[in-house]
N, C-alpha and C positions, 0 to 999 in steps of 0.2 A: 628670219625670212617669213613674210606673211603667207599664210596658207591660202590656196586657191579655193574659191567657193563655187558650188554648183547652184545656179539659180535657174528655175524654169520660167522663161518669159511668159507673161500673160498673153494668151491667145484670145481672140474674140469668142464670145459664147457660141455654142453650136446653133442656137436660134436666137438672134438678136431681135426680139419682138419690138422693142421701143423704136428702133431705127426704121422699121416699116411704117410706123405711124407718123414719122416726121416728114416735113417737106424737104426735098432734096434728092440727090441721085440715088441714095439707098432706098427711098420709098418707091422709086420707079423700077428698081431692079426686080427681075423675075425670081420666083422661088426656085431654089436649087433642089435636085432630087434628095439631097441629104436633109435639107430643111423640111421638105414635105414628109419624109419618113419620120423625122423627129416630131412633127405636128401630129401625124397619125398615131404615134405611140402615146403622145401626151393626152390627146383627147380620148384615147382608149384606156386611160388611167394605168399605163404600164408602170410597174414598180420602179421607184427611184433608188438608185444605188446609194450606199452610205460608205464614204471613205473618211476616216477621221484619225487624228493623232490621239492616242490614248496613253499619254505618259512617255516614259523613257527612263534612262538612267545616266547618272554622272559618275558612278563608281562601280567597281567590280561587284561589290556586295549587292548594290541595287540591281545591276544587270542580272546577277544570278537569281535574286529573289523574283525578278520578273519572269525569267525563263521557267523557274519552278512553278510559278503561278499558271502560266499558259499551258504547260505540259502536265498540269495537275500532279506535280511532284513525281514525275516519271511514269504516269499512267498512260499518257497519250504520246503518239509518235511525233517527233520533230523531223521535218524534212528540210534539209539544207539546200543551199544554192548549188551544191555539187551532187544533188539527188541522193545523198546519204540519209538513212533512216536511223535516228537516235531514239532510244527508249530506255527508261530506267532511272534510278535515283541519281546516277552520275552523269546523265546526258547533258545537263546544264554546264557542268564543269568542262566536259569534253568540248562543247561548242565554244565556250569563251576562250579556252586554251588555243583552239584552232584559229580563232580570230585574233589572237595575240592582243587582247584588250588591255593587258597590263601596260603595254606601250602607249595605248590610246589614253589611258588614265594619266600617265605621266605627262603626255603632251597637253591634255586638257587642263592640268593644274600648273603648267609651266608659267613662271612669272613673265616670260618673254612673249607669250601668245597674245597679249593685248594690253589694254590700259591697266594701271595698278588698281588692285581691289576688284577686278572683274571676276565674276563667278565662273567656275569651271563649266565647260560646254558638255552637252550630252555626248556620251560615247555610243549609245544605241538609241534608236527611235522605235517606238511601237506604233504600228499603224493597223487599224481594224478595217477589214473589208467585209461588208455586211449586206444582206438582203432580207426582205420581209419573210414572215412565216409562210411556209408552203414552197419555198424555193428548193429545188432538189440539191441536197448538200454536196453530192459528188460533182454536179455541174458547177456549183459555186467554187468547189475546190479546184477543178480543172481550169476555170477562168482565172482564179487567183494565181495559179502556177504560171499561166501564160503572161499575166500582167506583170508579176514579179520578174520573170525571166526577161521580158522585153525592157523593163524599166531599169533593172539593176545588174543583170548578168555581166560579169567581167568588169564591173565598176565597184559596186558595194556588196560586201558579204551580207547574206540574209538567211533567215530561217522562218519556217511557217508551221503553224499548228491549226488544225480544224476543230472548232467547237460546235457540237450539235446538241448540247445538253440544255440549251435555253430555248425560248419560244421562236427564235430566228437563228438560222445558221450563220456563222461568221468565221473569218479566218484572222488569226493574229499573225502579223508580218513584222518580225524583228529585223531591223536594218542596222548594220554597223555605220555609224555616222561618218567616219573617215574612210574614204575609198582607198583602194590599193595604190592609187597614184597620188595620194595625199590631198585629195579634194574633199572638203567637208560638205555634207548634205544639209542645207538649210531649207526647211519646209515652210513655204509661204502660203498665203491664201490662194494665189495663182497656181501654185504647185498642186494643191488639193483639188482645185477645179479641173486641172488637166488630168489628174489621176482618176477622178470620178468619170470623166469622159472616156478615158481609155479602158477603165474597168468595165463600164457598161458595154463598150464595144466587144470586149472579150466574152462577156456573158452572152451577148446576142449571137456570137460566133458558135457558142455551145447550145444554142436553142432556147435561151432564157430571155424572155421579154424584159428589157431593162432600159431605163432612160437616165440621163444626167442633166437636168435642167435647173435653172435658178428658181428659188422659192417664189419670188415676186411674179414670175411668168406663170406659175401654177396657181397664183392667187393666195399664197400663204405669206403672211406678214413676217413671221419669225419661226425659228425652230422651237423645239420643246423647251419648256421651262426647266431649269435645273431643279433637281429634287429638293435641295435645301431651301430654295425660294418657295416652292409649293408647300413644303412642310411648315415653314415659318408662317406662311399665310394661313394655314389651317389652325395654327396656335394663336393667330391674331398678332404675331410678332413681326410680320414682314415690314421692312422699310419701304416696300412698294405701295403699301396701303396706309391711309391716314384714317383717323377716327371720323366716323360720319360719312365715309364714302371714299372715292378714288382721288388720289392726288393728281393734279393736272399734268398732262404729258404733252410737251411741245412736239414730240416725235409723231403724234397722230397726224399732224398737218403734212409732214413729209411722207408718211405712209399713204395718205389719201392722194397726194400728188403722184406718187409712184404708181398706185393703182390706176389712176386716170390715164397715165402714159401707156401702161400695159394694155388697158382696154382699147385705147385708140389703135395701138399696134395690132392687136388681135382682129379688130374689125377691118383694118386695112388688109390683113392676110386673108380673111374670109372673102373679101371682095376680089382679091387676086385669084383665089381658087375658083370663084364663080366665073370670072373672065376666062380662065384657062379650061373651063368646062368640067371642073371637079365639084359639082354642086353637092354631092354626098358628103365630101369631107368638109365643105364650107358649113353645111348644116350641123355636122358634128362639132365644129368649132363654136358655133352659136350656142349649141346645147351645153358645151363645156363652160362657156362664159356664164350661162344662166345658173350653173351649179357652183360658181365660185363663192367661197365663204365671205362674209363681210370683213372689212378691215378691222382688226383688233389690236390694241396695245397690250403690253404685258399685264397692266393693271386690270384691264377689262377682261382678259382671259382668266386671271386669278379670281376675280369677282364672280365670273360665270361659273367657274369650277366650284367655288365655295357655295354658290346658290344651289347648284345641283346636289351637292353633298347635304346641304341643309334640308332640301326637299326630300331626299331619300331617307334621312333620319326621321323626318316628320312622318312620312308614310309608315316607316317601320314602327314608330311609337304608336300610331293609330291602330295598326294591325295587332300589336301586342295587347292593347287595351280592350280589344273586343272580347 
């Protein structure tokens, strides 16, 4: 019998900038209070929330190793979906036994669960909820609790651990992939977009300025480069770079087209704000547009980073030679 899947249907973005710049009914629609609030947060550079999937496990051994990693081998408290506090070397075993993950492993490896040769599914997901440096950790923890309770309570078993030992506070949220009703949680891009929006909402409810908008709307081409790519570039071994310069990237045309659409939408929004008598916010929008970084491909960003590094090394060499 096929298992039922939980899929979060994609909702429209909280602020669909591009639609405001197109001709049609959407371009004539007035700005809603929710959109205006989002615009105000964005032009004020409110911190953007980070919600990402950071691994998971397909075996009991892998799940236990992951729990031991996030609770620092029993040094940190694990809070469960039933508000229990687990701490100590055996807390991971207690948690996995309570979740009956041995049955989940058997189901994931069953030959009847899918096509022949299909790899076992994850039995747990690990999701990281994070905010930039300076965010009060206890408010982040409270918002994470509310988010997890609203999204997963009475559906999927979960547990949480707060980390404050790095430059930004974050919460590890471990979720049992199979729900108590036999529904599997599949995390799609649309799922993450919706979770970002909801997590930001819970943070704001606890007094933390937080936003959840698309990168392109903020003028960012892509996310951070993976460490491996950047280190390879430093060693001149990156496949992203060719001898004598940058390899051509057809994606640059697409990035420029997206930026043009975004700018058109932002200007349309500024004009609507002026017509509605909110000249102050319109002025902030134009100032925000003036501070947008130029469109860059991965290769251009790598080259710029390497150039900065070479310049610093050259300056350091000159200082040592004096």
